[in-house]
C-alpha positions as a printed Julia matrix, in Angstrom:
243×3 Matrix{Float64}:
 -15.03   -4.68   17.97
 -12.54   -4.9    15.08
 -14.98   -6.8    12.88
 -17.7    -4.2    13.5
 -15.3    -1.39   12.58
 -14.26   -3.36    9.5
 -17.83   -3.68    8.24
 -18.68   -0.09    9.12
 -15.67    0.85    7.01
 -16.83   -1.42    4.17
 -20.13    0.45    3.85
 -18.56    3.87    4.39
 -15.81    3.4     1.81
 -18.35    1.95   -0.64
 -20.3     5.17   -0.29
 -17.27    7.48   -0.58
 -15.37    5.64   -3.32
 -17.11    7.42   -6.17
 -15.25   10.56   -5.08
 -11.73    9.18   -4.95
 -11.42    5.55   -6.02
 -12.05    5.32   -9.75
 -13.73    2.29  -11.24
 -15.0     0.87   -7.96
 -18.67    0.5    -9.01
 -17.57   -1.53  -12.05
 -15.29   -3.72   -9.93
 -18.0    -4.34   -7.35
 -20.35   -5.3   -10.16
 -17.69   -7.7   -11.46
 -17.08   -9.29   -8.05
 -20.7    -9.76   -7.03
 -20.75  -13.25   -5.55
 -20.05  -14.38   -1.99
 -16.85  -16.18   -3.05
 -15.59  -12.89   -4.47
 -16.04  -10.97   -1.22
 -12.31  -10.63   -0.57
 -11.85   -9.19   -4.05
 -14.55   -6.65   -3.27
 -12.55   -5.64   -0.2
  -9.33   -5.49   -2.26
 -11.07   -3.23   -4.79
 -12.38   -0.9    -2.09
  -8.84   -0.78   -0.68
  -7.64    0.42   -4.13
  -5.31   -2.58   -4.56
  -4.58   -2.97   -8.3
  -6.16   -6.12   -9.7
  -2.84   -7.48  -10.99
  -1.81   -8.03   -7.35
  -4.92   -9.96   -6.3
  -3.38  -13.39   -6.89
   0.16  -12.87   -5.55
   1.15  -14.82   -2.44
   4.1   -14.29   -0.12
   5.49  -17.81   -0.54
   5.9   -17.24   -4.29
   7.67  -13.92   -3.79
   9.82  -15.41   -1.01
  11.12  -18.03   -3.43
  12.19  -15.28   -5.81
  13.81  -13.25   -3.02
  15.81  -16.28   -1.87
  17.65  -16.27   -5.2
  19.64  -13.29   -3.92
  20.95  -12.15   -0.54
  17.63  -11.33    1.14
  17.68  -13.62    4.18
  17.58  -10.77    6.72
  14.85   -8.94    4.79
  12.74  -12.09    4.46
  13.01  -12.66    8.21
  11.81   -9.09    8.92
   8.89   -9.41    6.51
   7.85  -12.81    7.89
   7.91  -11.5    11.44
   5.82   -8.49   10.43
   3.48  -10.65    8.36
   2.75  -12.77   11.43
   2.39   -9.8    13.79
  -0.15   -7.52   12.14
  -2.23   -7.27   15.3
   0.76   -6.01   17.31
   1.83   -3.73   14.46
  -1.64   -2.16   14.37
  -1.74   -1.64   18.14
   1.69    0.02   18.16
   1.43    1.89   14.85
   4.5     0.17   13.41
   4.87    0.19    9.62
   7.43   -0.93    7.03
   9.75    0.97    4.74
  10.33   -1.33    1.73
  13.2    -0.1    -0.43
  15.3    -1.39   -3.3
  15.81   -1.15   -7.05
  12.96   -1.31   -9.55
  11.29   -4.7    -9.81
  12.4    -6.36   -6.55
   8.77   -6.88   -5.45
   8.39   -3.95   -3.03
   4.87   -3.08   -4.17
   3.91   -6.74   -4.42
   4.98   -7.36   -0.82
   3.11   -4.25    0.36
  -0.11   -5.41   -1.3
   0.3    -8.95    0.06
   0.5    -7.47    3.56
  -2.64   -5.41    2.89
  -4.5    -8.49    1.7
  -3.57  -10.39    4.86
  -4.6    -7.41    6.96
  -7.98   -7.33    5.19
  -8.41  -11.05    5.87
  -7.82  -10.22    9.55
 -10.54   -7.52    9.47
  -8.27   -4.48    9.37
  -9.25   -1.39    7.39
  -6.76   -0.87    4.55
  -5.96    1.36    1.6
  -3.34    1.45   -1.17
  -2.33    4.74   -2.79
   0.17    5.49   -5.52
   2.19    8.59   -4.7
   0.95   10.13   -7.95
  -2.61    9.94   -6.6
  -1.56   11.76   -3.46
   0.34   14.41   -5.45
  -2.74   14.96   -7.61
  -4.81   15.5    -4.49
  -2.23   17.93   -3.05
  -2.27   19.93   -6.28
  -5.97   20.15   -6.95
  -8.09   17.47   -5.27
  -8.28   19.25   -1.91
 -10.27   22.03   -3.61
 -13.08   19.55   -4.28
 -15.05   19.06   -1.06
 -16.09   15.49   -1.92
 -12.5    14.48   -2.73
 -11.32   16.15    0.47
 -13.85   14.21    2.56
 -12.74   10.95    0.9
  -9.04   11.63    1.39
  -9.41   12.79    4.98
 -11.42    9.67    5.77
  -8.67    7.42    4.4
  -5.83    9.22    6.19
  -7.64    9.39    9.53
  -9.3     5.96    9.55
  -7.55    3.08    7.81
  -5.42    0.84   10.03
  -2.89    0.05    7.28
  -2.1     2.65    4.59
   0.36    1.85    1.79
   2.03    4.72   -0.08
   3.73    3.39   -3.19
   6.9     5.1    -4.55
   7.1     7.74   -1.84
   9.92    9.77   -3.46
   7.41   11.42   -5.79
   5.9    13.21   -2.8
   9.1    15.27   -2.63
   8.21   16.82   -6.01
   5.39   18.95   -4.59
   5.7    22.69   -4.0
   5.96   24.18   -0.53
   2.26   25.1    -0.66
   1.3    21.55   -1.68
   3.64   20.06    0.92
   1.2    21.18    3.63
  -1.26   18.54    2.41
   1.26   15.72    1.98
   2.96   16.31    5.34
  -0.42   16.1     7.09
  -0.69   12.46    6.05
   2.23   11.51    8.26
   1.55   13.87   11.16
  -2.12   12.86   11.4
  -1.4     9.15   11.2
   1.37    9.54   13.75
  -1.01   11.33   16.11
  -3.62    8.59   15.65
  -1.08    5.75   15.99
  -2.05    4.31   12.57
   0.22    2.15   10.4
   1.86    3.52    7.26
   3.81    1.28    4.87
   5.92    2.88    2.17
   7.83    1.66   -0.88
  10.8     3.51   -2.34
  13.77    3.07   -4.65
  16.06    4.77   -2.13
  17.24    3.84    1.35
  15.68    5.35    4.47
  18.49    7.86    5.12
  17.88    9.69    1.84
  14.51   10.86    3.16
  16.31   13.42    5.33
  17.28   15.42    2.24
  14.02   14.69    0.4
  11.52   15.52    3.15
  13.44   17.29    5.91
  14.51   16.38    9.42
  10.98   16.31   10.87
   9.43   13.73    8.55
  12.68   11.76    8.39
  12.57   11.41   12.17
   8.9    10.35   11.94
   9.73    7.69    9.34
  12.55    6.23   11.47
  10.35    6.17   14.55
   7.37    4.56   12.84
   8.72    2.24   10.13
  10.99   -0.81   10.05
  13.45   -0.43    7.14
  13.59   -3.45    4.82
  16.04   -3.3     1.92
  15.47   -5.76   -0.93
  18.01   -6.95   -3.47
  17.86   -8.81   -6.77
  17.07   -8.6   -10.45
  13.88   -7.14  -11.85
  11.42  -10.02  -11.41
   9.18   -8.39  -14.02
  11.64   -9.61  -16.66
  10.55  -13.15  -15.77
   6.91  -12.11  -15.98
   7.57  -10.53  -19.37
   9.15  -13.73  -20.66
   6.06  -15.68  -19.62
   3.56  -13.43  -21.39
   4.0   -15.3   -24.66
   2.78  -18.44  -22.9
  -0.47  -16.66  -22.12
  -1.07  -16.21  -25.84
  -1.02  -19.97  -26.26
  -4.72  -20.81  -26.0
  -4.01  -24.45  -25.27
  -2.5   -23.47  -21.93
  -5.48  -21.48  -20.78
  -8.42  -23.77  -21.43
């Protein structure tokens, strides 16, 4: 049953992506062989290409450099229990300073969920804010967005604090994401630079209560791992290392 839903979703999201997932036709053209099928699914799930190659074991090694033992244990348990998480609508709330791999971990979970035939989607909060401000007026965009919110088993919202920047009128559209997914028992995973408790002042008591009920808080610590990536970029300019 899950596999049938997964493939029904594949064809449906392929059809709808032109209205809300920019660059998909070009990506599907790029990943046009059977061995690239997972990358086609990643593209349709709106996962940025720079995250395609990341694996949890690599990130875990980086996290172990600081005091993240409890957080690693939570992530590993979740990573190995996606079927149960989907059935119970249990998500994750990944928080911590900039560059501690919150988004990377969220996309790694999505990729594993895709490999297990779950319907997935990744959205930056800025994309959701843009929809709340103007996208809902476009019927095609509205159909696309409603389909994502009401259908995908695992939905990642990256940098959730930006959703608090919307006006009261726009908040109607952003709040519906959480209330609809709660009603449908669908998984939402969020990343944020602030701890769970701050959401009470950002989003109000109602959504804060929803977040606590639906998401396991995971706080990450450490230095900005992107500094290490930045240091290695010079190596990529050395042609002898890339032949």
